[in-house]
N, C-alpha and C positions, 0 to 999 in steps of 0.2 A: 710738505711731509718728506722725511728723509727716505722712507721706503727701504729700510735696511733689515737685515736678519741678524739676530732673532727679533722678529717683529714686535713681540710684546715688550722686550727690553727697551727698544728704541722708542716705542710709543709712550711708555712711562717716562723715559728721559725727556722726550719732547714736551710732555705735559708739565714736568717739573720746570723746564726752561721757560714755559709760559707764566710761571708763578714767581714774582719777585721774592727773593729770599736772602737778602743780606744778613750777615751775622747779627743776631739780636732781634730780627724781624722775620721769624720763621712761622708765624701763626698760620698764614694761608697754606704753607707747605704741610704743616701739621694737620690741618683740616683735610687736605687732599689725601694724605696717607691714611687718616682715619676713615675717610669715605671709601677707600679701596677695601679696607678691612670689612666695613659694613656691607659693601656690595658682595663680598664673598661669605658673608654670614659668620665672620670670625670675631672673637672677643678681642678687645683692645683696651688699653689703659694709658692715661696721660698723667704724669707726675706733676709735682708742684712747680717745677721749672720749665716744663713744656716738652720733656722727652716723651716719646710714645713707644709702647711695645705692643706688637700684634702677636697673639698666641695661636699657633697652628698645630692641630692634633697630628700625631704620628700616623704614618700609613698603616693600614690594617696589618696586624701581626708584628708591628715594630714598636708597640707601646712600651716595651721594657727597655728600649735603648735610651741612654742618657739624653736629656734635653740639650739641644744645641742652639746657641745664640748667634744670630747673624747681625752685624752691627755696622751702621754707617751714619753720617751726619747730614742734616738737611740744609744747612747754610752753605754759602759760597763766598769766596773772595771776590769783591767787586772792584776790579781795576779796569780802566779804560784809557785810551790815548787822549791827550788833551784836545785834539780836534774832533773827537767823537761825541756826538750829542746822544746821551743816553742817561736816563734817570733810573737807577737801579731799584728805587723804591716803587716804581710803577710800570716801567717798560719791560716787556718780555725779552729774554735772550732769544736770538734768532739763529739756531744752528744751521750750518751749511756743510755740504760735502766738498772737500778739497782733496782730490785724489784718493789716497788710502786713509784719509783722516776726516774727522768731523771737527769743525772750528766754529767760532763766532766771528763777528766783524767789528773789529776795533774795541772789543771788550773781552773779559774772561768768559769762558764757556760754561763753567760750573760743572764740568765732568768730575772734578774734585768737589764734592763726592757724589754728585747727582747720578753718575753712572752706577755707582755701588748701590745707592738707594733703589734705582730702577731695577737692578738685577734681583734684589731681595723681593721687591713687589712682584716682579714677573714670575717668580716661583709660585705665587698664588694662583696663576692661570694654568699651571702645569697639571694635567689630569692623571697621568700615569706614572710619574717618577716616584721612586721610593725614597722615604726620608724619615728621620726620627722626629719626635715632637720638636717644634721650632719656636723660638722667640725672636721676632724681628724687632730689633732695637734701633730706633731712629733718634739720635741725640741732636740737640740744638747748640748753636754758638760755639762750634769747635774752633773756628778759625781765629777768634779773638781772645782765646784763653782757655779753651777746653771746658767752658762753663757748664755745658749740659752734662758732661761726664762727671764733673765736680759735684753736681747737684743730685746725682743718683743716691738713693737711700736703700738700706738693707730691705730685702723682701720684694723689691720691684722686679728682680730677675730670679728665676728659679734654676736656670741652667748654670752649669759650672764648666762648660767648654764653649769657646767663642771663636767665630770666624769674623775678623775685621775685614771689611771690603774697601779699604781706603789707602792701599799702596798703589804705585804707579809704574811698575815694571812687570811686563808680561813674563810669566814663568818663574817668578821669584817668590819665595816664601820668607816672610819677615817674622822674627821672634824677639826683636828688641828695638828700642827707639830712645831718642834723647829726651831729657827733661829741659825745662826752659824757664826764663824769667825776663820780664820787660823792665826797662829803666826809663824814667821820664826826668829829663833835666830842664829846669826852668830858669832862664837868665833874665834878670831885669834889663831893660834897654831904654835908658832915658833918651829923649829926642830933643833936637834943636827946636827953636820956636818957628822959624820961617819955613813955609811949605814951598819948595821950588816948583815952578811951572815950566821952566825951560831946562834944556840940557839933561833931561831925564830919559833914561834908557832901560830897556828890559834885556837882560842877559839870560838866554835860554839854552839849557842842555837837554837835548831830546834824542830820540831814536834808539835808545838802548833796549836790550832784551828784557831786563828785569828778571823775574823768575822767583822761585821758591827760596826763601831765606835759609831753609835747611837743605833740601835736596839739590839745589844748584849752587850753594855757597862756595864749593870747592873749585868751580870752573873758572874763576877769575873774571866773571862778567863785570862790566863797568857799573860803578855806583854813581848815580847822577849827583848826589849830594857831595861826594868827595871831589868829583870832577868840577863841580861849580866852584867849590873852594879853590881848587887849583887854577881855574880860569880867572878868578879874582886876584889870586897871587900873581898870575902872569901879567894882568893889567898893571898891578902895582909895580912889578919888577921892570916894566917898560917905562916907568916914570910918569904914568898916567894916574895921578892920584884920584881916587873915587870916594864918594860918600855913599854909604849903604843905607837904603831905605827899607828894604825887605829881602828876606831869603826864605824860600819855600820849596820843599822837595819831598817826594815820596808821599804815599797815602796809606800804606798798610804796614804794620809792624812786622808781618811775616812775609813781606815781599821786598826783594831788592829794588831800590828806587830806580825807575826808568827815566824820570824827568825831574828837572829842578830849575827854578827861576829866581833871579835876583833883580830888584829894581835899584838902580844906582844913578848917581849924578856924576856926569863927566863934563867939566867946564872947559871952555876954550878949545885948545888943540888936543885935549886929553882924549876925545872921542876917536880921532884919527889914529893916535898911538895905540889905543885900546883895540881897535879893529885889526891893526897889524899884529899886535901881540896875540890876539885870539886866533887869528889864522894860523900862526906858527904853533900855538899850543894845541889846536885841533889836530894838526898833522902829527904832532908828537903823540897825542893820546890815541889816535887811530892806529899808529904804528905799534903802540903798546898793546892794543886790543885786537890786533890782527889775528884772524882765525877764531876769535871768541865772540866779539861784539862789534861788528863792523858798520853798524848803522848810525853811529854817533854823529850828531851835528851840534855845533855851537854857534849861536847867532846873536847879534846885537841889533836892537831895533829901537826906534823912538817910542816912548811910552807916555801915558797920562799918569797923573799922580795926585793923591789926596793926603799924603803923609809927609811929615818933616823927616829929614835924615836922622839917623841915630847920632847921638853925641859921639865925638871921636873916641873917647875912652870906652864907651859901650860897644862901638864897632870893633875896636881892637880886642876886647874881651871875647866877643862873639866869634871873631875870626880865629882866635887862639883856641877856643873851645871846639869849633867845627873842624879845625885843622888837626886837632889832637885825637879825636875820637877814632878808635880802631874799627876796622871792618874786614870781614872775611874769615876764613878758617884760621884757627889758632894752633891746633895740633891734631894729629891723627891718632887713632886708637893703636895701642901696642898689642891688643888682643885680636882684633878683627882687621885683617889687611884691607886697606882702601877705605875704611870708615872714618869720616871726620868725627873726632871726639868732642872738640870744643870750637865754638865759633861765636862771632858777634855781628849783628847786622845794624849798620848806621842807617836807620830806616826812614825817619820822618823829621822834617824841620818845618815848623809853622810859626810865622811872624804875626804877632798881635800888636796892638798900639804901644803897649808899655813893656812887652816882654817877648822873648822868643822861646818856644818849647821844642825840645828835641826828644825823640823817642828812639831807643835802641832795643834790640832783642838779643838775648844771649841764650845759647843752647849748649848742653853737654850731656854725655851719657855717664859722666862721673860727677856725683853730687858736689864734692869738694871743689872740683874745677869749675862747675857752674857758679858756685858762690864766689870763687876767685875772679871769674870773668865779670860778674856783676860789680864786684868791689873795684875792679880795674876801671870800669866805665864811671863808677861813682867818683873815684878819685880825680878823674879828669874834670868832671863837673865841679867838684868842690874846689879845685885849684883856681877857678876863675870866680869863685864866690856864688855859684849857682845853687839853687835848691834841687835836691836829688831825691826821688821817690822810686821805690821798687814795687812791682806787683807781687802777688803771692806766687812763689815758685811752684811748678808742677813736677812730679817725679818722672823719671825715665822708666823704661820697661826692661828689666834685666833678662837676657836670653836664658831660656831653659832648653838646652839641646836634647834633653831626655823627654821632652813633652810628647805625650801620646797622640795628641791631635796633629802635631808636627809630623810625627812618623807616619801617620795615616795619610796626611796630605802629600808627603813625599812618595809613598807607595802608589797612591792613586795616580799622581802625575806621571810617575815612571811607567805605569801600565799603559797610560794613554799615549805618551809621547816618547817613550824609550830612553829617557834621561831623568836622573834623579836631581831635583833642584836642591842646592845647598842652602842651609838656613843663613839668613842675612839680618843685619840690623840697619836701621835707617837714621840719618841725622835730621830727624824731624820729630814733631810731637804728636805721636798717635795717642788716641784715647785709651789704648790698652794699658798704659802705665797707671792711669787713674782708676780704670775699671778693675784692674788687678788688685789695687790697694783697697778699693771699696768692697770687693768680693774675694777675700783670700782663698787661694786654691783654684782660681779660675785658670783653666788651661787654654792658651790662646795662640793663634797664628793669624797673620795678616797677609792678604793677597789682593790682586786687582789687575785690571787691564793696563795696557801701555798708554800713559798720559805724558805728554811732553810740555814743557814751559808752563806748568801750573802756576797760578797766581799772577799771570801776565796776560795781556790781550792776545798773545801768540799761543795760548793754551790749545791743545789739540789731543783728541783721543783716537786711537787706532781702531778702525772698523773691524779688521780681522781679529784683533786681540780681544775685542768685546765678545765676539762670537765664541772664540776659543775659551775664554775665561768662564763664560756662562755655562758652556758644556762641561767644563771641568768642575765647576761648582756643583752642578747637579749630580755628577758622578761621585764626587767626594761625599755629598750628603747621603747618597745611596750606601756608600761604604761605611759611613758613620752610623747608619741604621743597623748595621750588622747582618 
């Protein structure tokens, strides 16, 4: 047990950590949320896609205040280090205290957005705090495409002002976010007939920080897929001709890839040349990433193999494709200083027997630039004869600086802490954009405690920030009750 304050928030969070809840598999988490409502004698409803709303009556005398929606998502990004044994479908997350932070071990923690869900549930235990009528909305499958929010239907929510509890900077209020679209590129990869049993090696790029493909994309963290391509180029440039059997890297479209692996054939003296070239390239890459991502390691080791190498023409096409795909921020906003406007994440590469699949994720707060970024990636795929498919794009959330709930959130924070937080926008996909489109006129602001390195095994949530944010949330609800 963590034994932290506020006790009810951390107790709910630990209970959620014990429930496996990958995106698309939130049934058990939903049952838990519903059981909390039932224990408190509150009405709740589940919609067709699995979203749950708990309805909480207003404090006595505050029935005339507008209904306020508190919203978070029950799923989590499931990332782990390659040497960590953990089955996200059945194993619990084990939170631990590390100084001023709570972390997991070798896996994502799920504070995104488990801590927001825990705060909303903890409010049900509060006996004396004053609040308007509340709707606690818990959406599903946010991390793989905002599918829970997309499934919301008219009438499910009655409230028209909303507090989203899914941002990750203490003391910040967000009023805008980026939209996004995923792109999948599939390239046929014909193979030779013979399956080599000797001179087969595994090339591994490991030790990178990874992170959120929206919130961390501007930091210049290493992309394992890009670095693996460059490592193969380094081998080739040293005169060590290789034959490619497989290339696999990344695991989540919304996470910067931390690890990538290639299985290659290096015959004769090529292995010695390759090791020398890789040692030199690793030093170059570490120098490039100094101060940003210093854990990089590149290693070549003997491997077992069950596949034939790709035909030379297929290998060349794949290397050209992987070497041409963009990654990182593309442009900053001209309206909001420091906000990334458009980016693309070279997220996942998966080798199958007869093809290689590549997934990228584009974000932008400007719709036309989002479409342009998706077309850019598409053109790279088409240039090598690959099949290209796009997901349904989701909208961004346009800032409303005259928002009444924003102004109240600023006033409450200033009264508590002596400083007025300035409204910000985030280069990530919050559900507010979709909810606002589903419920026109919804007045929204997003907040949350300090979380660092979300979507990576280094994810951590600040203990002090959770206590501060929860106290602020209660005070804000009191002010919204009038």
